[in-house]
N, C-alpha and C positions, 0 to 999 in steps of 0.2 A: 551290616548281616554275614552277607555272602564270603569276604574276608574272613568274617572271623571263621564259620562255616570249613574254610578251606584252610585255615591255620590248626584246625581241630585235626581235620582229616589226615596235613600234613605231621601235626605230632605224634598221631596212633599210627602212622607208615613207620616214621622214623623210630618209634618204640617197637616196631613189629620186626621190621630190620636189627636195631640192636639186640635184642632179645634170641639173636638166629630163626628166626621164621614162626617162633611162639607167637603165642597170642597174646593180646593186650594186656589182658587179665593174669598171666604170667609173668610176664616182662614189668609188671607194675607190681607182684611180689617180689617180685627181684629187687626192684629201685626201693621200696619197701627196706628189705632186708639190708639191702647195703647202706642205708641212710642209719638205720639201725646199728650196721656194726661199725659204720664211721663215728657214729656218738657216742659208741662205746669206747672202743680201741683209739679214738685220736677227739682228745674235746677240742684240740684246736683245731683240726678238720673239720670239724662238726662247725663251728664258730663261723668259718667261711659260706657253710651251706645254709647258717643260718643269716648269715649278712646279708647275704649276694637277694636282689628281691625277684630278679626273674628263675623262680626254680625251676622250672623246662630247659633254662639254660644250660644250668647245674648235672640234670638226670638227664640232658641227649648226648652226657659225654661215656656214661658209664656204661657196661659192657657187661653181659648176663655170661658169657661167653667166657672170661677170665678171670681167676683165682681171686685176685684183687678187686675184681667189678668195676677196674677203671677209677678207683676212687682218688688214687693220686694227681693223677690226668682233671679229674671234672675240677679237685683244689687249685690245679693251676692254673686251669682256661676261668674260673669264675675269678681267682685273685685279679689278672686281667681286667676281666669287667668290672668288680669292683675299683679297682684302681681307676681307670677313666667314669667311671661313675662321679666317683666323689674326688678327685682331681688328685689326691693320698697315695702312696704307699699305706695297705694294711701289713702290720707288722706280727709277724710269727711270735705268740704270747700273747698279743693286745698290742692295743693303740695303734699311727698311727703320724707319716710324716707327710708335710706336702710336700706335692713335685715340685723340686728345683728347676724351672721352664728355662731358666739361663743357661742352662746343661745343653741344650740346644745349640745353642751358637757355636758349641767346641767342636774340633775336628772330628771327621766321620769313623768312625768305628771300620770301617771296612778297611781302614791303613793297616790293621795290624792283623790281616789275616794272611796276611803271609807267615807272619812268624809262629802257625799253629800247623800240624800234620793236616790234609786235609779229613774232613771228616763231614758228619749229617751234621754237627751244631755249629761247624764252620763255615758249610752252604747256605743253612739253613737263619744264621743269625749273622754273620758278617758278609757277606759273598755280594757285591752291590747289586741291588735289582731284587732282593730278595724282601727279610722283614723289616720293617722300619730301623730296628737296632742297626741293621748295615751305614744308617746314615746319621741316627741320632743318639747320643751318650743317653739321655733320658730311658731310652726304650730298650738299651742294654740293662740300664736297672734296672729297669721292670722286669726282663726275666730273670736277672739275678733274684728279684724278688720272687716273683711267684715259682722258679725253680725250689727256691728253699722251702716254701711252704710243701710244695709237690715232695721232697725228702721227709720235710719229716713227718708227713703223712705214712708216707711209705714205710718210715720206722716204726712209728706208734701200731700198722697195719701186723708188721712183720713178727713184732712180738705181742699178737692177741693170739688167744687162744685157737683160735679161727684157723690163722697161716700156721702154725704150727702143725695143727689136724692134715692141712692142705698139704705141706710139703712145701710153702712159700718160702720167698725168699734168694732167685736167681731171675730176677731181671733187675738189668739195668738202671735202676736208678738212680743210683750217686754218677753217674756220668754227665747228666743232664749241670747240678748244682756245681761238681769239678770244673765242666766248660765256662761256665759263666763266670764263675770264680776266675778262672785264667783269663777271659776276656778282658775282665774289669781291673783287673791286676798289671796284665800289661800295657790294659792303656792307658796305666796311670803311669807305669812307666816310661810308657815312651810319650807320653806329654813333657815329662820331667826332661828327658834327655830333646825332643825337638818340638816341640810344641810351646814357645812359653805364654801365649795369650791361654792357651786350655790349662796349661799348668797353675797359671794366676787366680783361673776362674775354679779347678780344683781346691785351690786352698781357700776362699773365700765362708766364713762359717756355716754359711746355711748348707751349701754344695756340698762344705767337710761333713757335716753333724747329717747328712743325709747320710752320705757316703759310708760312713763309719757304723749311724745304726741299724743301714743294708747288711755290708758286709761283717759285725760283730757278729749277726745273726745266723748268716749263714755259716761263718764259721762252728758256730753252736752247733746247729744240727749238721754238718757236717762230721763232727768229730764222735757225733752222737753215733753214726753210721759203719763206724768204722770196723765194730765188731760182727759187722753184721755179713758172711761169707756169700759170695755172686750176687751181691750188688753193683756190679760197676765191669765192665770191660776195659773202657779207653780212660778210668780215673783215674790212675796211678799217672799216666805219664801226664794229663793236665795238670795233676796235684805236684808231680814235680816243677813241672816249669812255673809256677806263681809260689813254690815257696823256694827259688833262686833268689843270690842275695839282690841281684836288682829290683825288679817289683817287688821285693818284700821294703826293702828302704824306700822306694817310693811312697810304699802303700804306709807306713811308718809316719810320713811327713803329713799326709791328710786322716790318720786316725789318731793321731797322736799317743800311740803306744805303736809296741812290734806286735806286728801280724802273728797269729796261729799258724804253722805249719802243721798239718792234719797229720803227723805221720804215721800214724799207727792203720791209717788206712794204706799204705805203701807196705804193710806185709804180704808177704807172698800168699799167693791162694792157693789150697792144697789140691794136688793133680786131681783128685777125686772128684773135687769140687767141680772144678776146671769141665772136667769133661761131661760134666750133665747139666752145666750153662745152659740155660735156653738164653738164647739172646736178641732183644726185643729191638728192630731198625727205626722203629721211631723217634723224632728227638726228645720231644715230651714222656716217653713212655708209652704204653699202651695205649693208643688210642683207637675208638670203635670205627669198623671197617669204613660206614656211612660219612665217617667223617675223613679219612684219610685223604680224600683230593681233593682237599679244603687249602687252600694256599697258606705258605707261615703264617702265622700268627702277626701283627702290626701291632 
């Protein structure tokens, strides 16, 4: 009973902080409104909220101070939670694929960090000693899937009437998925060039099918975001990297088809739009202040 009481008090304190010092009742109103907005604008994001058993975990990532209310990040983090719970990747659009644990024997993704310009995503996901994705390819796939859900939710919200009225569409939501697509593509290319055991493992039917399922959805979601201005600041450089012939050729052998380069996302951003851009420095998008001291996701 004492533990339960402490958890209730802690939850109320977090809600108070997330609401910028407003009363718990106001915070609850904000959260209820956020979930309703998610339901109306992003059925696929709302499906993640429905699927997660610990609703408090999802709600803890919301921020009443943000135009998008932290919903893409809440979906992203909840996808990680669900993945660990069911030992499978929940897919955008429904369904799931079991996690191929054999890929944990592959070479460490940190070995490709030097192929990328230093940024928050490289530091968070590829630098040794950071997130599990730096040492285990399974978790790089986990991040790819979470960022696919993240951007998918952000795209849906950006097209809602409320987003238009609030003047949204100027947070770097596209950067995260662009980074993870770049990491996975160059990982596969490095395996083909220098890691025969991993290259052989990547072409095993179960592993190849998992990579194909995750990559295909990432392609679709990325393409759906290309017409939205101000949705990325580092995305173009990262997209150009995984659109190069070497990673494209390596991916083709895993996917069994030519990968799709999202060339529409490479169109220049108008100067006026760049001048008005708000840059979000957090790797996952807009993370509530109470969460910003938390370690990188595992």
